C-alpha positions in Angstrom: -7.1 5.4 -16.0 -7.6 2.7 -13.4 -4.6 1.9 -11.2 -4.8 -1.2 -9.1 -2.5 -2.1 -6.2 -1.4 -5.8 -5.8 0.3 -7.1 -2.7 1.4 -10.1 -4.8 2.7 -9.1 -8.2 1.6 -12.5 -9.5 -1.9 -11.1 -9.4 -1.1 -8.5 -12.1 -2.6 -10.5 -15.0 -5.9 -11.0 -13.1 -6.2 -7.3 -12.3 -5.5 -6.3 -15.9 -8.2 -8.7 -17.1 -10.6 -7.2 -14.5 -10.1 -3.8 -16.2 -7.1 -2.1 -14.5 -5.0 0.1 -16.8 -1.9 -0.1 -14.6 -1.0 -2.5 -11.7 1.5 -1.4 -9.1 2.9 -3.3 -6.1 3.7 -1.3 -3.1 6.3 -3.9 -1.9 8.1 -3.8 -5.3 8.0 0.0 -5.4 9.3 0.4 -1.9 11.9 -2.3 -2.4 13.1 -0.5 -5.6 13.1 2.8 -3.7 15.2 1.3 -0.9 17.6 -0.2 -3.4 17.9 3.0 -5.4 18.4 5.0 -2.2 21.1 2.6 -1.0 23.2 3.2 -4.2 22.1 6.8 -4.6 20.5 6.3 -8.0 17.2 8.1 -7.9 16.4 11.8 -8.3 14.0 13.5 -6.0 13.0 17.1 -6.2 13.4 19.5 -3.4 10.1 18.4 -1.8 11.3 14.8 -1.7 8.9 13.4 -4.3 9.3 11.0 -7.2 6.9 11.1 -10.1 6.0 7.9 -12.0 3.2 6.0 -13.6 1.6 8.9 -15.4 0.5 10.9 -12.4 1.2 8.8 -9.3 3.9 10.1 -7.1 5.9 8.8 -4.2 6.5 11.4 -1.4 8.4 11.2 1.9 7.0 13.2 4.8 8.7 13.7 8.1 6.3 13.5 11.0 6.7 16.7 13.1 6.6 16.7 16.9 3.2 18.4 16.9 1.5 16.1 14.4 -1.9 14.6 15.5 -0.5 11.3 14.3 2.3 11.0 16.9 1.6 8.1 19.3 -1.1 6.5 17.1 -0.7 3.4 15.0 -1.4 3.5 11.3 -4.9 2.1 11.7 -5.8 4.7 14.4 -4.3 7.5 12.3 -6.4 6.6 9.3 -4.1 8.4 6.9 -5.2 6.4 3.9 -8.9 6.7 4.6 -8.6 10.5 5.2 -6.5 11.2 2.1 -6.6 8.3 -0.3 -2.8 7.8 -0.2 -1.2 4.4 0.2 1.5 4.1 2.9 4.3 2.0 1.3 6.9 2.4 4.0 8.1 4.1 7.1 11.7 5.2 7.8 12.5 4.5 11.5 16.0 4.9 12.9 17.5 4.7 9.4 15.7 1.5 8.5 12.8 1.4 5.9 9.9 -0.8 7.0 8.3 -1.8 3.7 4.5 -2.2 3.7 4.1 -1.4 7.4 1.4 -3.3 9.4 -1.7 -1.4 10.7 -0.4 -1.6 14.3 2.9 0.2 13.5 3.3 3.2 15.8 4.0 6.6 14.3 6.6 8.6 16.2 7.9 12.1 15.8 10.7 12.2 13.3 9.5 9.1 11.4 9.4 9.5 7.7 6.4 8.1 6.0 6.7 7.0 2.4 3.4 7.5 0.6 2.1 7.0 -2.9 -0.8 8.8 -4.5 -2.1 11.4 -7.0 -1.3 15.1 -6.6 -4.8 15.6 -5.2 -4.4 12.8 -2.6 -0.9 14.1 -1.6 -2.2 17.6 -1.3 -4.9 16.3 1.2 -2.1 14.6 3.2 -0.2 17.9 3.4 -3.2 19.4 5.0 -3.5 16.8 7.8 0.1 16.0 8.6 
């Protein structure tokens, strides 16, 4: 299975023709997550994860005070490069920032919303 990520959902057809099995949009998924959370219509298990797309999962991780990522921006932290997950949002002060920019600072208590496979999410658990 080849899963491609599209910033612009209008590129879906191109990615499917190029060989992708599934195409996801982090903006659409995060927007859907925000909408569902606002009306209380999604189920998460006790670890705060949502499973979808035949193996991809969305997890929410609270950044602890002693995290090595505190004070760094997303680019400096390199979370995606180290683990393979995609950061689709960050909860800050009760507001979800969808598709955060690389210069977005990570602060203790922030909740990062990430998407990835079980293996990628397991790697994240080891570095957070």
